[in-house]
LONUKE-732375 format. One record per residue (C-alpha): residue number from 1; y, x, z. Coordinates in steps of 0.05 Angstrom, whole numbers, padded with zeros to 5 digits, always signed. Each point is the difference from the previous one (the first is absolute). Layout:
BEGIN
R   pos    north     east       up
R   NUM        Y        X        Z
...
This chain:
BEGIN
R   pos    north     east       up
R     1   +00733   +00501   -06259
R     2   +00022   +00068   -00024
R     3   +00067   +00019   -00030
R     4   -00001   +00034   -00067
R     5   +00052   +00018   -00053
R     6   -00004   -00025   -00071
R     7   +00006   +00055   -00051
R     8   +00062   -00031   -00031
R     9   +00023   -00045   +00056
R    10   +00011   -00015   +00073
R    11   -00050   +00006   +00058
R    12   -00045   -00060   +00012
R    13   -00053   -00020   +00050
R    14   -00071   -00009   -00024
R    15   -00060   -00034   +00033
R    16   -00047   +00060   -00004
R    17   -00061   -00046   +00008
R    18   +00013   -00023   -00072
R    19   -00005   +00070   -00031
R    20   -00063   +00006   -00043
R    21   +00013   +00070   -00025
R    22   +00051   +00056   -00001
R    23   +00003   +00049   -00059
R    24   +00041   +00062   -00015
R    25   +00014   -00004   -00075
R    26   +00042   +00046   +00017
R    27   +00045   -00054   +00031
R    28   -00033   -00039   +00055
R    29   -00023   -00068   -00025
R    30   -00024   -00051   +00051
R    31   -00042   -00057   -00027
R    32   -00006   -00062   +00044
R    33   -00060   -00046   +00003
R    34   +00037   -00051   -00044
R    35   +00013   +00053   -00054
R    36   +00074   +00012   +00018
R    37   +00019   +00073   -00009
R    38   +00054   +00039   +00036
R    39   +00023   +00070   -00019
R    40   +00026   +00035   +00062
R    41   +00034   +00066   +00017
R    42   -00050   +00016   +00056
R    43   -00063   +00040   -00016
R    44   -00069   -00031   +00007
R    45   -00011   +00043   +00061
R    46   +00065   -00025   +00031
R    47   -00019   -00073   -00014
R    48   -00067   +00012   +00034
R    49   +00034   +00033   +00059
R    50   +00047   -00059   +00009
R    51   -00058   -00049   -00004
R    52   -00039   +00039   +00053
R    53   +00061   +00003   +00046
R    54   +00012   -00075   -00009
R    55   -00072   -00018   +00016
R    56   -00001   +00048   +00059
R    57   +00063   -00034   +00027
R    58   -00035   -00067   -00003
R    59   -00059   +00026   +00039
R    60   +00047   +00032   +00052
R    61   +00040   -00065   +00006
R    62   -00064   -00040   +00009
R    63   -00023   +00047   +00055
R    64   +00068   -00004   +00034
R    65   -00001   -00076   -00002
R    66   -00071   -00001   +00028
R    67   +00022   +00042   +00059
R    68   +00060   -00045   +00011
R    69   -00044   -00062   +00001
R    70   -00046   +00033   +00052
R    71   +00059   +00018   +00043
R    72   +00031   -00069   -00006
R    73   +00000   -00052   +00055
R    74   -00067   -00023   +00023
R    75   -00020   -00071   -00015
R    76   -00016   -00046   +00058
R    77   -00035   -00067   +00000
R    78   +00043   -00054   +00030
R    79   -00037   -00062   +00022
R    80   +00022   -00065   -00033
R    81   +00028   -00039   +00060
R    82   -00004   -00067   -00035
R    83   -00072   +00011   -00021
R    84   -00020   +00020   +00071
R    85   +00032   -00064   +00029
R    86   -00039   -00044   -00048
R    87   -00067   +00032   +00018
R    88   +00009   -00013   +00075
R    89   +00012   -00074   -00012
């Protein structure tokens, strides 16, 4: 999600995956896939920059988590003691 500022209101967080188009008319109008429109203070270029930064942060976080998983404790197979006793019988 990115944080934007409504033209005549407070800041809000927007799921940027729902943006269908951004237009400068001259105010920036964001149209979502469901037809909802938001008029925001930020320029189209600024909205695009925030979307790029947000998506880059997701990629960076995913890479960080992948490294953490690789560094995590190794898994070991522990024999099932009850199962082994039954096979010997």
